[in-house]
VOGU-3710 file (C-alpha; in Angstrom, 3 decimals, decimal comma):
1> mssssapssf> 13,148/-16,881/-1,951  11,540/-19,702/0,488  10,212/-19,846/3,425  12,690/-22,397/4,402  15,515/-20,728/3,166  18,215/-19,387/5,700  18,967/-15,630/5,238  21,838/-14,645/3,342  24,825/-12,891/4,819  25,080/-9,775/5,787
11> rhearallhl> 27,899/-8,948/2,644  25,700/-10,704/-0,067  22,737/-8,328/0,846  24,351/-5,537/0,696  25,419/-6,260/-2,388  21,777/-7,054/-3,551  21,428/-3,298/-2,137  23,685/-2,051/-3,786  23,503/-3,619/-7,129  19,000/-2,687/-7,016
21> glpiilsqva> 19,601/0,739/-5,413  22,418/2,400/-7,154  20,437/3,096/-10,110  17,935/4,499/-7,784  20,525/6,642/-6,462  21,997/8,380/-9,279  18,308/8,541/-10,466  18,008/10,987/-6,889  21,356/12,688/-7,335  20,427/13,672/-11,170
31> qvlmglldtv> 16,682/14,927/-9,276  19,009/16,925/-6,387  21,634/18,264/-8,819  18,741/20,075/-10,737  17,928/21,725/-7,914  21,444/22,425/-7,628  21,481/23,647/-11,284  18,269/26,105/-10,130  19,945/27,689/-7,130  23,154/27,676/-8,528
41> msghagafeq> 21,981/29,292/-12,008  19,787/31,447/-10,582  22,616/32,253/-7,582  24,596/34,126/-10,243  21,548/36,295/-11,583  21,735/37,333/-8,252  21,048/36,761/-4,315  17,604/38,019/-4,393  17,067/35,866/-7,757  17,815/33,079/-5,200
51> avvglgvslw> 15,514/34,082/-3,025  12,896/33,059/-5,408  14,054/29,490/-6,154  14,494/28,837/-2,060  10,803/30,307/-1,523  9,550/28,148/-4,191  11,038/24,963/-3,775  10,272/25,916/0,218  6,830/25,455/-1,327  6,784/22,971/-3,968
61> ipvfiglmsv> 8,905/20,288/-2,625  6,570/19,227/-0,059  3,410/19,501/-1,885  5,507/16,530/-4,442  7,065/15,102/-1,875  3,493/14,341/-0,364  1,525/14,057/-3,196  5,071/11,725/-4,678  4,630/9,771/-1,585  0,663/8,399/-1,837
71> vqavspliah> 1,966/7,295/-5,851  4,819/5,062/-4,480  1,775/2,892/-2,952  2,038/1,256/-5,946  5,715/-0,046/-4,589  5,603/-2,617/-1,997  2,353/-3,545/-3,848  3,920/-4,455/-7,253  6,525/-5,639/-5,262  4,165/-8,615/-3,189
81> hfgagnhaav> 2,908/-9,294/-6,448  6,685/-9,392/-8,374  7,808/-11,795/-5,546  4,568/-14,450/-5,699  4,923/-14,199/-9,146  1,336/-12,784/-10,077  2,732/-10,874/-12,977  -0,847/-9,913/-14,670  -1,843/-8,008/-10,679  1,525/-5,954/-11,669
91> ardaregiwl> -0,198/-4,614/-14,362  -3,669/-4,255/-13,467  -1,930/-2,140/-10,058  0,748/-0,054/-11,908  -2,628/1,024/-14,024  -4,072/1,773/-11,101  -0,898/3,482/-10,252  -0,920/5,753/-13,217  -5,087/6,604/-12,153  -3,874/8,054/-8,731
101> alycglvpll> -1,080/9,559/-10,192  -3,305/11,818/-12,143  -5,390/12,931/-9,914  -2,805/13,518/-7,863  -1,572/15,820/-9,896  -4,308/18,256/-10,345  -4,637/19,038/-6,677  -1,379/21,781/-6,641  -3,777/24,439/-9,388  -5,582/25,027/-5,646
111> lvplaprllv> -2,661/25,697/-3,556  -0,638/27,981/-6,365  -3,267/31,049/-5,851  -2,686/31,376/-2,240  1,129/31,215/-2,248  1,886/34,899/-2,716  -0,427/35,974/-0,118  1,067/32,971/2,392  4,638/34,284/1,841  3,516/38,009/2,660
121> afdidphlae> 2,267/36,903/6,068  4,810/35,810/7,259  6,539/39,267/6,607  8,592/38,014/3,300  8,815/41,326/0,695  5,722/41,275/-1,858  8,050/41,719/-4,419  9,247/38,017/-3,792  6,098/36,818/-3,108  4,986/37,535/-6,490
131> rtgvflwgiv> 8,138/36,021/-8,120  7,738/33,183/-5,866  3,940/32,796/-7,506  5,108/32,844/-11,137  7,865/29,860/-10,536  5,318/28,082/-8,908  3,141/27,989/-11,719  5,603/26,697/-13,676  6,109/24,225/-11,029  2,371/23,230/-11,422
141> fglpaalvyr> 2,175/23,248/-14,815  4,879/20,073/-15,063  3,580/18,051/-11,336  1,134/15,621/-13,430  3,426/14,891/-15,343  6,246/14,270/-12,407  3,654/12,330/-10,863  3,201/9,683/-13,673  6,486/9,681/-14,070  7,087/8,718/-10,593
151> slafysssin> 4,501/5,607/-10,716  6,100/4,398/-13,270  9,363/4,811/-12,130  8,086/2,755/-9,184  6,593/0,535/-10,927  10,048/-0,348/-13,194  11,770/-0,453/-10,499  9,028/-2,692/-8,132  10,741/-5,576/-10,703  13,973/-4,666/-10,675
161> qtrpvmvlaf> 13,946/-2,575/-13,868  16,022/0,682/-12,263  18,177/1,478/-15,581  15,384/3,234/-17,179  14,872/5,551/-14,486  18,446/6,102/-13,807  19,264/7,252/-17,643  16,091/9,212/-17,595  16,873/10,851/-15,030  20,153/12,194/-16,440
171> vglavnglln> 18,398/13,420/-19,862  15,926/15,312/-18,016  18,715/17,516/-15,621  20,229/18,167/-19,454  17,169/19,274/-20,517  16,597/20,947/-17,202  20,230/22,630/-17,463  19,215/24,161/-20,953  15,798/25,709/-20,316  17,232/26,894/-17,412
181> wvliyghfgl> 20,141/28,922/-19,443  17,121/29,899/-21,756  14,536/31,685/-18,960  16,555/32,578/-16,653  18,373/34,280/-18,870  16,732/35,580/-21,871  17,977/33,734/-24,781  16,420/33,121/-28,239  14,292/36,210/-27,746  12,902/35,413/-24,608
191> pamggagcgw> 12,360/37,563/-21,745  15,149/37,210/-19,331  12,698/35,585/-16,308  15,679/35,277/-13,535  14,631/32,606/-10,450  11,026/32,616/-11,789  12,566/30,822/-15,162  13,183/28,363/-13,336  9,736/26,883/-12,293  9,027/27,265/-15,874
201> atgigmwvsl> 12,639/24,668/-16,829  11,532/22,368/-14,126  7,684/22,693/-15,237  8,877/21,920/-18,992  11,642/18,867/-18,166  9,023/17,046/-16,607  6,978/16,452/-19,480  9,724/15,582/-21,782  10,742/12,791/-18,767  7,421/11,780/-19,013
211> falalwtara> 7,300/10,695/-22,460  10,482/9,178/-22,227  9,789/6,856/-19,860  6,437/6,110/-21,134  7,997/5,380/-24,365  10,747/3,043/-22,940  8,192/0,643/-20,816  6,222/1,095/-24,321  8,773/-0,565/-26,405  11,375/-2,558/-23,957
221> evykstyvwh> 10,791/-6,058/-24,180  11,386/-6,532/-20,636  8,488/-4,808/-19,950  6,244/-7,302/-21,566  5,556/-9,719/-18,970  3,534/-6,892/-17,215  2,826/-4,950/-19,773  1,322/-1,645/-18,640  -0,052/-0,295/-21,983  -3,062/-2,526/-22,649
231> dwrlpdwdaq> -6,592/-3,514/-21,288  -7,128/-0,113/-20,266  -10,157/1,141/-18,266  -11,453/3,578/-15,439  -10,262/3,333/-11,967  -11,119/0,383/-9,954  -12,033/1,940/-7,215  -11,607/-0,697/-4,520  -8,136/-0,939/-6,426  -7,598/2,700/-5,504
241> krllklglpm> -8,642/2,433/-1,845  -6,108/-0,095/-1,110  -3,612/2,420/-2,317  -4,698/4,977/-0,501  -4,495/2,476/2,358  -0,741/2,954/2,189  -0,127/5,742/0,517  -1,743/8,566/2,290  -0,246/8,218/5,287  3,037/8,130/3,086
251> ggagvaevaa> 2,049/10,989/1,902  1,493/12,371/5,638  5,014/11,374/6,169  6,693/12,796/3,692  5,285/15,763/3,849  5,397/16,069/7,764  9,593/15,601/7,439  9,891/17,584/4,497  7,221/20,444/5,197  9,333/20,771/8,220
261> fcsvailvgr> 12,973/21,269/6,382  11,141/23,463/4,149  9,109/25,916/6,703  12,549/27,378/7,969  13,006/29,023/4,607  9,911/30,630/5,363  10,152/30,971/9,046  13,675/32,600/8,745  12,368/34,814/5,825  11,985/38,050/8,640
271> fgdvqiaahq> 15,632/37,864/8,978  16,560/38,414/5,098  17,695/37,440/2,035  20,920/35,881/3,138  19,670/33,875/5,620  16,891/32,671/3,090  19,706/31,672/0,306  22,554/30,069/2,823  19,594/27,717/4,929  18,908/26,617/1,068
281> ialnssalif> 22,184/26,024/-0,206  23,002/23,892/3,075  19,446/22,135/2,725  20,012/21,244/-0,835  23,780/20,265/-0,901  23,153/17,692/2,572  20,164/16,727/0,150  22,573/15,733/-2,452  24,184/13,347/0,110  20,855/11,944/1,631
291> mfpmgisaat> 19,770/10,497/-2,224  22,469/7,439/-1,110  20,584/6,108/2,170  17,514/6,854/0,234  18,181/5,253/-2,885  18,990/1,765/-0,294  15,835/2,728/1,433  13,737/2,168/-2,021  15,937/-1,026/-2,365  14,930/-2,010/1,059
301> tvrvghalga> 11,091/-1,737/0,009  11,116/-4,027/-2,968  13,278/-6,536/-1,174  11,355/-7,005/1,769  8,187/-6,964/-0,202  9,692/-9,853/-2,422  10,092/-11,418/0,168  7,180/-11,350/1,716  5,486/-12,051/-1,474  7,715/-15,001/-1,838
311> gdaraarhva> 6,231/-15,870/2,129  9,941/-15,959/3,556  9,107/-13,747/6,647  13,062/-14,528/8,588  14,688/-13,254/4,591  12,532/-10,019/4,642  13,600/-9,122/8,801  17,217/-10,045/7,200  16,939/-7,732/4,719  15,325/-4,969/6,402
321> wcgigvglii> 18,088/-4,767/8,650  20,481/-5,089/6,337  19,578/-2,110/4,328  19,592/-0,087/8,038  23,284/-1,365/8,229  23,934/-0,036/4,440  22,312/3,147/5,020  24,049/4,083/8,445  28,003/3,148/6,505  27,150/5,306/3,943
331> galamgpiil> 26,220/7,908/6,266  29,193/7,174/8,837  31,328/7,805/5,130  29,564/10,990/4,188  30,395/13,459/7,057  34,274/13,264/6,487  33,762/15,314/3,179  31,140/17,062/4,377  32,920/18,869/6,980  36,045/19,033/5,058
341> arhevaalys> 34,286/20,644/2,039  31,899/22,863/2,924  33,376/26,126/2,392  34,285/24,905/-1,353  30,475/23,868/-1,356  29,033/27,184/-0,624  31,006/28,804/-3,031  29,924/26,634/-6,140  26,242/27,923/-4,827  26,669/31,303/-4,609
351> sdaavqalaa> 28,907/34,253/-5,223  28,441/36,422/-2,161  30,292/36,684/0,768  27,947/36,304/3,326  26,456/33,634/2,085  28,824/31,407/1,569  29,852/31,950/5,226  26,941/30,991/6,321  26,018/28,112/4,066  29,188/26,490/5,504
361> nlllfaafwq> 28,719/27,034/8,918  25,007/25,262/8,500  26,843/22,665/6,800  28,328/21,604/9,725  25,071/20,404/11,082  24,193/18,372/8,151  27,054/16,628/8,749  26,380/15,422/12,530  22,867/14,663/11,695  23,974/11,736/8,866
371> lfdatqvtai> 24,035/8,679/11,118  20,319/9,748/12,083  18,935/10,725/8,395  20,129/7,080/6,734  18,131/5,178/10,225  15,556/6,712/9,505  14,820/6,747/5,681  16,588/3,239/5,858  14,028/2,277/8,379  11,300/3,956/6,753
381> galrgykvtv> 11,604/1,731/3,470  11,845/-1,261/5,948  8,667/-0,785/7,011  7,110/0,646/3,537  8,200/-2,965/1,936  5,976/-4,515/5,449  3,005/-2,321/4,364  3,126/-0,500/7,355  2,898/3,298/7,205  0,540/4,902/9,638
391> lpmvlmlaaf> 3,583/4,033/12,134  6,229/6,359/10,635  3,686/8,803/9,960  2,491/9,260/13,281  6,563/9,384/14,605  7,117/11,853/11,765  4,478/14,705/13,168  5,316/13,844/16,770  9,371/14,133/16,269  9,564/17,151/14,126
401> wllgvpagvw> 5,662/19,163/14,487  5,174/18,660/18,376  9,613/18,604/18,976  11,646/19,850/16,309  9,918/22,807/14,446  8,038/24,080/17,570  11,940/23,668/19,235  13,243/25,470/16,609  10,943/28,661/16,552  12,358/28,979/19,632
411> lgwfgafgsg> 15,384/29,211/20,118  14,859/30,690/16,238  13,034/33,799/17,174  14,068/34,398/21,020  16,545/32,607/21,875  17,784/30,562/25,015  18,678/31,856/28,470  19,429/35,050/27,056  21,350/34,682/24,091  18,471/36,415/22,006
421> plqvygfwvg> 17,084/35,122/18,719  19,749/32,628/17,913  17,751/33,410/13,542  18,560/30,454/11,521  20,769/28,078/13,796  18,335/27,772/16,257  16,025/26,155/13,765  18,937/23,414/12,782  19,170/22,840/16,391  15,316/22,178/15,701
431> lviglvtvsl> 15,934/19,652/13,161  18,563/17,721/14,582  15,969/17,084/17,746  13,306/16,365/15,286  15,820/13,705/13,136  17,216/12,106/16,526  14,338/11,783/17,599  12,279/9,950/14,247  15,485/7,362/13,796  14,759/6,025/16,846
441> glaagvrhva> 11,514/5,535/16,756  11,462/4,155/13,612  14,526/1,537/14,581  12,160/0,192/17,348  9,275/-0,272/15,033  11,135/-2,259/12,744  12,151/-4,501/15,324  8,492/-4,972/16,282  6,786/-5,423/12,751  9,718/-7,366/11,806
451> dstvrersgr> 9,814/-10,035/14,779  6,272/-10,153/14,932  5,722/-11,088/11,153  8,479/-13,793/11,872  6,448/-15,030/14,800  2,896/-14,958/13,181  3,943/-16,920/10,399  5,454/-19,896/11,980  2,771/-19,993/14,103  4,115/-18,461/17,499
461> hpa> 2,064/-15,109/18,013  3,112/-12,609/20,390  1,292/-12,721/23,912
//
């Protein structure tokens, strides 16, 4: 792209985003299907085992998303280098990203011993808390591998190589399903671990995925111009600071959002296994839909970065708004199927009638928030392409933790207008409040940043 080129049409840019984003979407769908496998396979072992998985996921996913978002700082940096044609810088920052991922992967080791006590403090049954701890130790075993895998995946996607990530995600899904079957139910002479076995299956699968992607990037010809597997040295602390300057706010935004959703499983724990399981089912199935705009978000980050690296601010602005537009179309198309298939989806996850009924009702909330969820995630992708990461973090913290979660706690535990506790419904109303607020704020942020960048690069600075 050159700075003098006119932006392409929406249809042309949408095709480019989908071409880049579809393998990312499918790889993320495979990741969510792992969660579906965990929930379904543990659910057929009983509501207690499903609650183990639900609580475990609620604790490890915010940590993983936060750390993964820190590591994702390599994506806009590499995209800018690649757009500018600086392949040596691509390889250098990809190696620094691997070092960062390794350090981040050690952090959860400090947190897992605290998890069972935290759950008991929130009135969770001690036996349930103890089994959740066993689940989490399996996850922590695999987290360093998962984060290095993600770092390599961000590098690969930022140089337009998304197919390997997609293929290996489905390989990992198959490995996870097999290991779940072995460890949950106790095959091949191993003890039946129940829901806790899902954590260990996931952890082992993370290492399998890492070795496969490392081999692919080492052997495939397409990576030779940006080859990462030579010239290794200790981390460069200036480069690490650049990554952390972008990545820490990205991690903060990721934790703020995901923790708001996952905290509901803990906050409704006092109302019993059914509420926890229904929340987890509705959240996991809506997360599957969320992967579609999330994949477009990742593609938007890359294409905005490529345009800015090439010095074309107008094209970057066009990409940003096209990304948001594609996300909105996906959100609108998703609403009908969620509403129509909510009972069948709930039945797929659980054989418990009470869990099915409650999960189907919660999916109505998920259908409503699709447009806002699509707006916020694609807007974040655009801002990351501009290397703007503090603003999304501030907006996420304010929308969810000053508005959404407090409103949900009040409605869930105490109710409104004399209604009595609304339980899990009250918490989901709070989540809707947070999503609507943050989506509007982020869209305004994209407008300001994109327009300001065009004016600055045109030599006309804003007053």
